[in-house]
Gaussian input, Z-matrix of N, CA and C with variables (Angstrom, degrees):
# hf/3-21g

backbone

0 1
 N
 C     1     B1
 C     2     B2     1     A1
 N     3     B3     2     A2     1     D1
 C     4     B4     3     A3     2     D2
 C     5     B5     4     A4     3     D3
 N     6     B6     5     A5     4     D4
 C     7     B7     6     A6     5     D5
 C     8     B8     7     A7     6     D6
 N     9     B9     8     A8     7     D7
 C    10    B10     9     A9     8     D8
 C    11    B11    10    A10     9     D9
 N    12    B12    11    A11    10    D10
 C    13    B13    12    A12    11    D11
 C    14    B14    13    A13    12    D12
 N    15    B15    14    A14    13    D13
 C    16    B16    15    A15    14    D14
 C    17    B17    16    A16    15    D15
 N    18    B18    17    A17    16    D16
 C    19    B19    18    A18    17    D17
 C    20    B20    19    A19    18    D18
 N    21    B21    20    A20    19    D19
 C    22    B22    21    A21    20    D20
 C    23    B23    22    A22    21    D21
 N    24    B24    23    A23    22    D22
 C    25    B25    24    A24    23    D23
 C    26    B26    25    A25    24    D24
 N    27    B27    26    A26    25    D25
 C    28    B28    27    A27    26    D26
 C    29    B29    28    A28    27    D27
 N    30    B30    29    A29    28    D28
 C    31    B31    30    A30    29    D29
 C    32    B32    31    A31    30    D30
 N    33    B33    32    A32    31    D31
 C    34    B34    33    A33    32    D32
 C    35    B35    34    A34    33    D33
 N    36    B36    35    A35    34    D34
 C    37    B37    36    A36    35    D35
 C    38    B38    37    A37    36    D36
 N    39    B39    38    A38    37    D37
 C    40    B40    39    A39    38    D38
 C    41    B41    40    A40    39    D39
 N    42    B42    41    A41    40    D40
 C    43    B43    42    A42    41    D41
 C    44    B44    43    A43    42    D42
 N    45    B45    44    A44    43    D43
 C    46    B46    45    A45    44    D44
 C    47    B47    46    A46    45    D45
 N    48    B48    47    A47    46    D46
 C    49    B49    48    A48    47    D47
 C    50    B50    49    A49    48    D48
 N    51    B51    50    A50    49    D49
 C    52    B52    51    A51    50    D50
 C    53    B53    52    A52    51    D51
 N    54    B54    53    A53    52    D52
 C    55    B55    54    A54    53    D53
 C    56    B56    55    A55    54    D54
 N    57    B57    56    A56    55    D55
 C    58    B58    57    A57    56    D56
 C    59    B59    58    A58    57    D57
 N    60    B60    59    A59    58    D58
 C    61    B61    60    A60    59    D59
 C    62    B62    61    A61    60    D60
 N    63    B63    62    A62    61    D61
 C    64    B64    63    A63    62    D62
 C    65    B65    64    A64    63    D63
 N    66    B66    65    A65    64    D64
 C    67    B67    66    A66    65    D65
 C    68    B68    67    A67    66    D66
 N    69    B69    68    A68    67    D67
 C    70    B70    69    A69    68    D68
 C    71    B71    70    A70    69    D69
 N    72    B72    71    A71    70    D70
 C    73    B73    72    A72    71    D71
 C    74    B74    73    A73    72    D72
 N    75    B75    74    A74    73    D73
 C    76    B76    75    A75    74    D74
 C    77    B77    76    A76    75    D75
 N    78    B78    77    A77    76    D76
 C    79    B79    78    A78    77    D77
 C    80    B80    79    A79    78    D78
 N    81    B81    80    A80    79    D79
 C    82    B82    81    A81    80    D80
 C    83    B83    82    A82    81    D81
 N    84    B84    83    A83    82    D82
 C    85    B85    84    A84    83    D83
 C    86    B86    85    A85    84    D84
 N    87    B87    86    A86    85    D85
 C    88    B88    87    A87    86    D86
 C    89    B89    88    A88    87    D87
 N    90    B90    89    A89    88    D88
 C    91    B91    90    A90    89    D89
 C    92    B92    91    A91    90    D90
 N    93    B93    92    A92    91    D91
 C    94    B94    93    A93    92    D92
 C    95    B95    94    A94    93    D93
 N    96    B96    95    A95    94    D94
 C    97    B97    96    A96    95    D95
 C    98    B98    97    A97    96    D96
 N    99    B99    98    A98    97    D97
 C   100   B100    99    A99    98    D98
 C   101   B101   100   A100    99    D99
 N   102   B102   101   A101   100   D100
 C   103   B103   102   A102   101   D101
 C   104   B104   103   A103   102   D102
 N   105   B105   104   A104   103   D103
 C   106   B106   105   A105   104   D104
 C   107   B107   106   A106   105   D105
 N   108   B108   107   A107   106   D106
 C   109   B109   108   A108   107   D107
 C   110   B110   109   A109   108   D108
 N   111   B111   110   A110   109   D109
 C   112   B112   111   A111   110   D110
 C   113   B113   112   A112   111   D111
 N   114   B114   113   A113   112   D112
 C   115   B115   114   A114   113   D113
 C   116   B116   115   A115   114   D114
 N   117   B117   116   A116   115   D115
 C   118   B118   117   A117   116   D116
 C   119   B119   118   A118   117   D117
 N   120   B120   119   A119   118   D118
 C   121   B121   120   A120   119   D119
 C   122   B122   121   A121   120   D120
 N   123   B123   122   A122   121   D121
 C   124   B124   123   A123   122   D122
 C   125   B125   124   A124   123   D123
 N   126   B126   125   A125   124   D124
 C   127   B127   126   A126   125   D125
 C   128   B128   127   A127   126   D126
 N   129   B129   128   A128   127   D127
 C   130   B130   129   A129   128   D128
 C   131   B131   130   A130   129   D129
 N   132   B132   131   A131   130   D130
 C   133   B133   132   A132   131   D131
 C   134   B134   133   A133   132   D132
 N   135   B135   134   A134   133   D133
 C   136   B136   135   A135   134   D134
 C   137   B137   136   A136   135   D135
 N   138   B138   137   A137   136   D136
 C   139   B139   138   A138   137   D137
 C   140   B140   139   A139   138   D138
 N   141   B141   140   A140   139   D139
 C   142   B142   141   A141   140   D140
 C   143   B143   142   A142   141   D141
 N   144   B144   143   A143   142   D142
 C   145   B145   144   A144   143   D143
 C   146   B146   145   A145   144   D144
 N   147   B147   146   A146   145   D145
 C   148   B148   147   A147   146   D146
 C   149   B149   148   A148   147   D147
 N   150   B150   149   A149   148   D148
 C   151   B151   150   A150   149   D149
 C   152   B152   151   A151   150   D150
 N   153   B153   152   A152   151   D151
 C   154   B154   153   A153   152   D152
 C   155   B155   154   A154   153   D153
 N   156   B156   155   A155   154   D154
 C   157   B157   156   A156   155   D155
 C   158   B158   157   A157   156   D156
 N   159   B159   158   A158   157   D157
 C   160   B160   159   A159   158   D158
 C   161   B161   160   A160   159   D159
 N   162   B162   161   A161   160   D160
 C   163   B163   162   A162   161   D161
 C   164   B164   163   A163   162   D162
 N   165   B165   164   A164   163   D163
 C   166   B166   165   A165   164   D164
 C   167   B167   166   A166   165   D165
 N   168   B168   167   A167   166   D166
 C   169   B169   168   A168   167   D167
 C   170   B170   169   A169   168   D168
 N   171   B171   170   A170   169   D169
 C   172   B172   171   A171   170   D170
 C   173   B173   172   A172   171   D171
 N   174   B174   173   A173   172   D172
 C   175   B175   174   A174   173   D173
 C   176   B176   175   A175   174   D174
 N   177   B177   176   A176   175   D175
 C   178   B178   177   A177   176   D176
 C   179   B179   178   A178   177   D177
 N   180   B180   179   A179   178   D178
 C   181   B181   180   A180   179   D179
 C   182   B182   181   A181   180   D180
 N   183   B183   182   A182   181   D181
 C   184   B184   183   A183   182   D182
 C   185   B185   184   A184   183   D183
 N   186   B186   185   A185   184   D184
 C   187   B187   186   A186   185   D185
 C   188   B188   187   A187   186   D186
 N   189   B189   188   A188   187   D187
 C   190   B190   189   A189   188   D188
 C   191   B191   190   A190   189   D189
 N   192   B192   191   A191   190   D190
 C   193   B193   192   A192   191   D191
 C   194   B194   193   A193   192   D192
 N   195   B195   194   A194   193   D193
 C   196   B196   195   A195   194   D194
 C   197   B197   196   A196   195   D195
 N   198   B198   197   A197   196   D196
 C   199   B199   198   A198   197   D197
 C   200   B200   199   A199   198   D198
 N   201   B201   200   A200   199   D199
 C   202   B202   201   A201   200   D200
 C   203   B203   202   A202   201   D201
 N   204   B204   203   A203   202   D202
 C   205   B205   204   A204   203   D203
 C   206   B206   205   A205   204   D204
 N   207   B207   206   A206   205   D205
 C   208   B208   207   A207   206   D206
 C   209   B209   208   A208   207   D207
 N   210   B210   209   A209   208   D208
 C   211   B211   210   A210   209   D209
 C   212   B212   211   A211   210   D210
 N   213   B213   212   A212   211   D211
 C   214   B214   213   A213   212   D212
 C   215   B215   214   A214   213   D213
 N   216   B216   215   A215   214   D214
 C   217   B217   216   A216   215   D215
 C   218   B218   217   A217   216   D216
 N   219   B219   218   A218   217   D217
 C   220   B220   219   A219   218   D218
 C   221   B221   220   A220   219   D219
 N   222   B222   221   A221   220   D220
 C   223   B223   222   A222   221   D221
 C   224   B224   223   A223   222   D222
 N   225   B225   224   A224   223   D223
 C   226   B226   225   A225   224   D224
 C   227   B227   226   A226   225   D225
 N   228   B228   227   A227   226   D226
 C   229   B229   228   A228   227   D227
 C   230   B230   229   A229   228   D228
 N   231   B231   230   A230   229   D229
 C   232   B232   231   A231   230   D230
 C   233   B233   232   A232   231   D231
 N   234   B234   233   A233   232   D232
 C   235   B235   234   A234   233   D233
 C   236   B236   235   A235   234   D234
 N   237   B237   236   A236   235   D235
 C   238   B238   237   A237   236   D236
 C   239   B239   238   A238   237   D237
 N   240   B240   239   A239   238   D238
 C   241   B241   240   A240   239   D239
 C   242   B242   241   A241   240   D240
 N   243   B243   242   A242   241   D241
 C   244   B244   243   A243   242   D242
 C   245   B245   244   A244   243   D243
 N   246   B246   245   A245   244   D244
 C   247   B247   246   A246   245   D245
 C   248   B248   247   A247   246   D246
 N   249   B249   248   A248   247   D247
 C   250   B250   249   A249   248   D248
 C   251   B251   250   A250   249   D249
 N   252   B252   251   A251   250   D250
 C   253   B253   252   A252   251   D251
 C   254   B254   253   A253   252   D252
 N   255   B255   254   A254   253   D253
 C   256   B256   255   A255   254   D254
 C   257   B257   256   A256   255   D255

   B1=1.4537
   B2=1.5219
   B3=1.3119
   B4=1.4699
   B5=1.5341
   B6=1.3336
   B7=1.4628
   B8=1.5240
   B9=1.3507
   B10=1.4642
   B11=1.5155
   B12=1.3250
   B13=1.4698
   B14=1.5262
   B15=1.3209
   B16=1.4650
   B17=1.5263
   B18=1.3303
   B19=1.4620
   B20=1.5229
   B21=1.3127
   B22=1.4610
   B23=1.5223
   B24=1.3296
   B25=1.4645
   B26=1.5231
   B27=1.3111
   B28=1.4652
   B29=1.5276
   B30=1.3255
   B31=1.4696
   B32=1.5182
   B33=1.3228
   B34=1.4635
   B35=1.5246
   B36=1.3138
   B37=1.4580
   B38=1.5289
   B39=1.3181
   B40=1.4674
   B41=1.5234
   B42=1.3157
   B43=1.4643
   B44=1.5263
   B45=1.3225
   B46=1.4616
   B47=1.5289
   B48=1.3235
   B49=1.4623
   B50=1.5246
   B51=1.3263
   B52=1.4634
   B53=1.5256
   B54=1.3168
   B55=1.4617
   B56=1.5246
   B57=1.3155
   B58=1.4597
   B59=1.5214
   B60=1.3151
   B61=1.4595
   B62=1.5260
   B63=1.3223
   B64=1.4606
   B65=1.5204
   B66=1.3210
   B67=1.4629
   B68=1.5256
   B69=1.3135
   B70=1.4610
   B71=1.5252
   B72=1.3224
   B73=1.4582
   B74=1.5231
   B75=1.3188
   B76=1.4643
   B77=1.5242
   B78=1.3105
   B79=1.4638
   B80=1.5183
   B81=1.3248
   B82=1.4559
   B83=1.5216
   B84=1.3200
   B85=1.4526
   B86=1.5201
   B87=1.3189
   B88=1.4630
   B89=1.5229
   B90=1.3052
   B91=1.4565
   B92=1.5084
   B93=1.3173
   B94=1.4445
   B95=1.5061
   B96=1.3151
   B97=1.4569
   B98=1.5138
   B99=1.3061
   B100=1.4518
   B101=1.5165
   B102=1.3305
   B103=1.4562
   B104=1.5222
   B105=1.3254
   B106=1.4633
   B107=1.5215
   B108=1.3220
   B109=1.4564
   B110=1.5291
   B111=1.3231
   B112=1.4494
   B113=1.5194
   B114=1.3207
   B115=1.4547
   B116=1.5070
   B117=1.3116
   B118=1.4622
   B119=1.5080
   B120=1.3289
   B121=1.4585
   B122=1.5073
   B123=1.3433
   B124=1.4480
   B125=1.5171
   B126=1.3185
   B127=1.4570
   B128=1.5216
   B129=1.3009
   B130=1.4644
   B131=1.5215
   B132=1.3061
   B133=1.4585
   B134=1.5214
   B135=1.3102
   B136=1.4572
   B137=1.5159
   B138=1.3122
   B139=1.4647
   B140=1.5258
   B141=1.3039
   B142=1.4615
   B143=1.5081
   B144=1.2920
   B145=1.4559
   B146=1.5216
   B147=1.2918
   B148=1.4497
   B149=1.5291
   B150=1.3133
   B151=1.4647
   B152=1.5238
   B153=1.3289
   B154=1.4612
   B155=1.5320
   B156=1.3225
   B157=1.4647
   B158=1.5219
   B159=1.3266
   B160=1.4677
   B161=1.5195
   B162=1.3339
   B163=1.4659
   B164=1.5208
   B165=1.3288
   B166=1.4586
   B167=1.5241
   B168=1.3171
   B169=1.4694
   B170=1.5238
   B171=1.3226
   B172=1.4747
   B173=1.5164
   B174=1.3412
   B175=1.4634
   B176=1.5260
   B177=1.3261
   B178=1.4634
   B179=1.5218
   B180=1.3225
   B181=1.4645
   B182=1.5299
   B183=1.3242
   B184=1.4634
   B185=1.5297
   B186=1.3193
   B187=1.4611
   B188=1.5220
   B189=1.3329
   B190=1.4692
   B191=1.5307
   B192=1.3250
   B193=1.4632
   B194=1.5320
   B195=1.3333
   B196=1.4669
   B197=1.5288
   B198=1.3402
   B199=1.4641
   B200=1.5271
   B201=1.3298
   B202=1.4653
   B203=1.5217
   B204=1.3260
   B205=1.4614
   B206=1.5310
   B207=1.3273
   B208=1.4651
   B209=1.5224
   B210=1.3238
   B211=1.4620
   B212=1.5274
   B213=1.3254
   B214=1.4674
   B215=1.5295
   B216=1.3257
   B217=1.4599
   B218=1.5210
   B219=1.3416
   B220=1.4651
   B221=1.5211
   B222=1.3099
   B223=1.4643
   B224=1.5136
   B225=1.3257
   B226=1.4617
   B227=1.5235
   B228=1.3421
   B229=1.4556
   B230=1.5346
   B231=1.3296
   B232=1.4503
   B233=1.5322
   B234=1.3097
   B235=1.4726
   B236=1.5338
   B237=1.3274
   B238=1.4603
   B239=1.5289
   B240=1.3282
   B241=1.4564
   B242=1.5275
   B243=1.3189
   B244=1.4663
   B245=1.5225
   B246=1.3252
   B247=1.4646
   B248=1.5176
   B249=1.3304
   B250=1.4614
   B251=1.5294
   B252=1.3340
   B253=1.4579
   B254=1.5108
   B255=1.3181
   B256=1.4681
   B257=1.4898
   A1=109.42
   A2=117.52
   A3=120.08
   A4=111.76
   A5=114.22
   A6=120.64
   A7=111.82
   A8=117.87
   A9=119.78
   A10=111.39
   A11=117.43
   A12=121.21
   A13=109.87
   A14=116.27
   A15=120.60
   A16=110.53
   A17=117.15
   A18=119.67
   A19=111.56
   A20=116.85
   A21=120.67
   A22=111.04
   A23=116.41
   A24=119.74
   A25=111.67
   A26=117.68
   A27=120.55
   A28=110.62
   A29=117.22
   A30=120.48
   A31=110.40
   A32=117.10
   A33=121.19
   A34=111.07
   A35=116.99
   A36=121.47
   A37=111.48
   A38=117.31
   A39=120.45
   A40=110.49
   A41=117.23
   A42=121.13
   A43=110.72
   A44=116.79
   A45=119.24
   A46=111.74
   A47=118.37
   A48=120.42
   A49=110.90
   A50=116.46
   A51=120.05
   A52=110.51
   A53=116.64
   A54=120.76
   A55=111.66
   A56=117.01
   A57=120.85
   A58=111.15
   A59=117.28
   A60=120.41
   A61=110.84
   A62=117.15
   A63=120.38
   A64=111.70
   A65=117.75
   A66=120.70
   A67=111.77
   A68=117.23
   A69=120.07
   A70=110.13
   A71=117.21
   A72=119.67
   A73=112.54
   A74=118.14
   A75=121.18
   A76=112.79
   A77=117.52
   A78=120.46
   A79=110.84
   A80=113.85
   A81=120.03
   A82=108.43
   A83=116.49
   A84=120.95
   A85=111.24
   A86=117.47
   A87=121.93
   A88=111.89
   A89=118.43
   A90=121.46
   A91=110.80
   A92=116.35
   A93=120.60
   A94=113.85
   A95=117.18
   A96=119.97
   A97=110.59
   A98=115.90
   A99=120.35
   A100=112.06
   A101=117.91
   A102=119.94
   A103=111.46
   A104=118.60
   A105=120.52
   A106=111.40
   A107=116.94
   A108=120.33
   A109=110.90
   A110=116.62
   A111=121.37
   A112=112.37
   A113=118.38
   A114=121.34
   A115=114.41
   A116=118.72
   A117=120.36
   A118=113.18
   A119=118.20
   A120=121.58
   A121=114.02
   A122=118.18
   A123=121.17
   A124=111.20
   A125=117.93
   A126=120.96
   A127=110.49
   A128=114.82
   A129=119.65
   A130=109.81
   A131=116.23
   A132=120.39
   A133=109.41
   A134=116.04
   A135=121.00
   A136=109.99
   A137=116.83
   A138=121.03
   A139=111.89
   A140=117.70
   A141=120.21
   A142=111.16
   A143=115.40
   A144=118.75
   A145=109.06
   A146=115.86
   A147=120.54
   A148=110.65
   A149=114.31
   A150=120.45
   A151=109.77
   A152=116.75
   A153=120.05
   A154=110.99
   A155=116.95
   A156=119.78
   A157=110.99
   A158=116.95
   A159=119.52
   A160=110.80
   A161=116.60
   A162=119.61
   A163=111.07
   A164=117.31
   A165=120.81
   A166=110.72
   A167=116.53
   A168=120.27
   A169=111.12
   A170=116.21
   A171=119.96
   A172=111.53
   A173=116.53
   A174=120.10
   A175=111.12
   A176=116.00
   A177=119.47
   A178=110.85
   A179=117.06
   A180=120.49
   A181=110.40
   A182=117.44
   A183=120.99
   A184=111.10
   A185=117.58
   A186=120.87
   A187=110.32
   A188=117.18
   A189=118.77
   A190=111.60
   A191=117.88
   A192=120.62
   A193=110.37
   A194=116.72
   A195=120.11
   A196=110.38
   A197=116.93
   A198=121.96
   A199=110.70
   A200=116.24
   A201=120.72
   A202=111.41
   A203=117.34
   A204=121.00
   A205=110.92
   A206=117.19
   A207=120.44
   A208=111.00
   A209=116.95
   A210=120.77
   A211=110.34
   A212=116.18
   A213=120.24
   A214=110.52
   A215=117.07
   A216=120.75
   A217=112.44
   A218=116.31
   A219=119.07
   A220=111.59
   A221=116.73
   A222=119.89
   A223=112.09
   A224=116.40
   A225=119.99
   A226=111.64
   A227=116.22
   A228=119.46
   A229=109.82
   A230=116.96
   A231=120.97
   A232=111.03
   A233=115.40
   A234=119.51
   A235=110.63
   A236=117.49
   A237=120.92
   A238=111.45
   A239=116.29
   A240=119.64
   A241=111.75
   A242=117.06
   A243=119.79
   A244=111.66
   A245=116.99
   A246=118.79
   A247=112.18
   A248=117.34
   A249=118.95
   A250=111.65
   A251=117.64
   A252=120.32
   A253=113.96
   A254=118.17
   A255=119.89
   A256=113.68
   D1=149.49
   D2=-177.79
   D3=-72.37
   D4=161.05
   D5=-177.48
   D6=-70.10
   D7=-28.02
   D8=179.74
   D9=-63.51
   D10=-25.98
   D11=177.50
   D12=-63.93
   D13=-43.62
   D14=179.34
   D15=-67.03
   D16=-42.08
   D17=179.38
   D18=-64.10
   D19=-38.72
   D20=177.00
   D21=-63.14
   D22=-43.25
   D23=178.53
   D24=-66.08
   D25=-36.69
   D26=179.45
   D27=-66.80
   D28=-43.89
   D29=177.63
   D30=-62.76
   D31=-44.00
   D32=178.37
   D33=-64.28
   D34=-36.22
   D35=178.19
   D36=-65.63
   D37=-41.77
   D38=178.83
   D39=-65.96
   D40=-43.77
   D41=179.99
   D42=-63.12
   D43=-46.73
   D44=-178.87
   D45=-69.43
   D46=-29.79
   D47=177.17
   D48=-65.14
   D49=-45.81
   D50=178.51
   D51=-65.59
   D52=-43.89
   D53=-179.92
   D54=-64.59
   D55=-39.98
   D56=179.08
   D57=-66.37
   D58=-38.81
   D59=176.62
   D60=-62.79
   D61=-43.85
   D62=178.74
   D63=-64.95
   D64=-41.98
   D65=-179.96
   D66=-65.32
   D67=-39.13
   D68=179.53
   D69=-67.24
   D70=-38.27
   D71=178.78
   D72=-69.50
   D73=-21.51
   D74=178.03
   D75=-77.11
   D76=-18.11
   D77=-178.88
   D78=-66.32
   D79=145.13
   D80=177.83
   D81=-84.24
   D82=140.35
   D83=179.95
   D84=-68.67
   D85=142.94
   D86=-179.57
   D87=-91.89
   D88=-5.84
   D89=-179.47
   D90=90.35
   D91=159.24
   D92=179.24
   D93=86.98
   D94=-4.21
   D95=179.76
   D96=-108.95
   D97=-152.36
   D98=179.95
   D99=-68.55
   D100=-28.38
   D101=-179.70
   D102=-66.00
   D103=-33.91
   D104=178.62
   D105=-73.83
   D106=-22.73
   D107=179.17
   D108=-68.27
   D109=-30.71
   D110=-178.22
   D111=-101.21
   D112=20.11
   D113=176.07
   D114=97.82
   D115=3.42
   D116=179.90
   D117=-76.62
   D118=-18.64
   D119=-178.32
   D120=-87.59
   D121=4.10
   D122=-177.96
   D123=-76.29
   D124=-32.28
   D125=-177.39
   D126=-70.05
   D127=149.62
   D128=-179.41
   D129=-83.45
   D130=142.06
   D131=179.73
   D132=-93.34
   D133=146.71
   D134=178.30
   D135=-78.54
   D136=158.81
   D137=-175.60
   D138=-67.11
   D139=-40.18
   D140=-177.75
   D141=-121.51
   D142=165.82
   D143=177.61
   D144=-95.98
   D145=147.13
   D146=-177.05
   D147=-79.69
   D148=172.74
   D149=179.53
   D150=-65.91
   D151=-36.53
   D152=-179.96
   D153=-63.74
   D154=-39.06
   D155=179.44
   D156=-69.45
   D157=-37.55
   D158=177.72
   D159=-65.88
   D160=-40.61
   D161=177.27
   D162=-66.61
   D163=-37.41
   D164=176.71
   D165=-62.88
   D166=-39.45
   D167=176.09
   D168=-63.03
   D169=-43.47
   D170=179.97
   D171=-63.68
   D172=-44.00
   D173=179.41
   D174=-63.96
   D175=-38.84
   D176=179.43
   D177=-64.58
   D178=-42.78
   D179=178.70
   D180=-65.41
   D181=-42.31
   D182=-179.73
   D183=-63.01
   D184=-45.99
   D185=-179.76
   D186=-66.44
   D187=-36.77
   D188=179.28
   D189=-68.47
   D190=-32.56
   D191=176.32
   D192=-67.17
   D193=-41.92
   D194=177.35
   D195=-64.87
   D196=-40.66
   D197=177.80
   D198=-60.47
   D199=-46.01
   D200=179.35
   D201=-64.38
   D202=-39.56
   D203=178.53
   D204=-64.09
   D205=-35.55
   D206=176.60
   D207=-65.81
   D208=-41.08
   D209=178.49
   D210=-62.42
   D211=-47.26
   D212=-179.85
   D213=-64.98
   D214=-42.13
   D215=179.18
   D216=-61.57
   D217=-42.38
   D218=177.65
   D219=-66.40
   D220=-37.41
   D221=177.73
   D222=-64.40
   D223=-42.91
   D224=178.18
   D225=-66.83
   D226=-39.83
   D227=179.19
   D228=-63.30
   D229=-43.63
   D230=-180.00
   D231=-64.17
   D232=-39.26
   D233=178.87
   D234=-64.36
   D235=-42.11
   D236=178.00
   D237=-65.29
   D238=-39.35
   D239=179.94
   D240=-67.54
   D241=-39.48
   D242=179.56
   D243=-70.94
   D244=-35.14
   D245=-179.55
   D246=-75.04
   D247=-32.14
   D248=-179.99
   D249=-82.06
   D250=-24.10
   D251=-179.59
   D252=-85.22
   D253=-18.67
   D254=-175.58
   D255=-90.59

């Protein structure tokens, strides 16, 4: 496979890593974790989740799937390069 394929995957991996970090930080804490230890668990939770939270969950899952595909793609590319070069 050409080298531009690896560079494209690396750029996509960096973009999705930053985006995934931002999306995860946007999630609201469910309580019982470290956030409740520092007073985050005092607020009352609503019975249902809003449309914005459901969309945030979907975007997070979609970006994580793309991130995982980049990792697997880079691993396969590296494996092909090492096997053809040796």
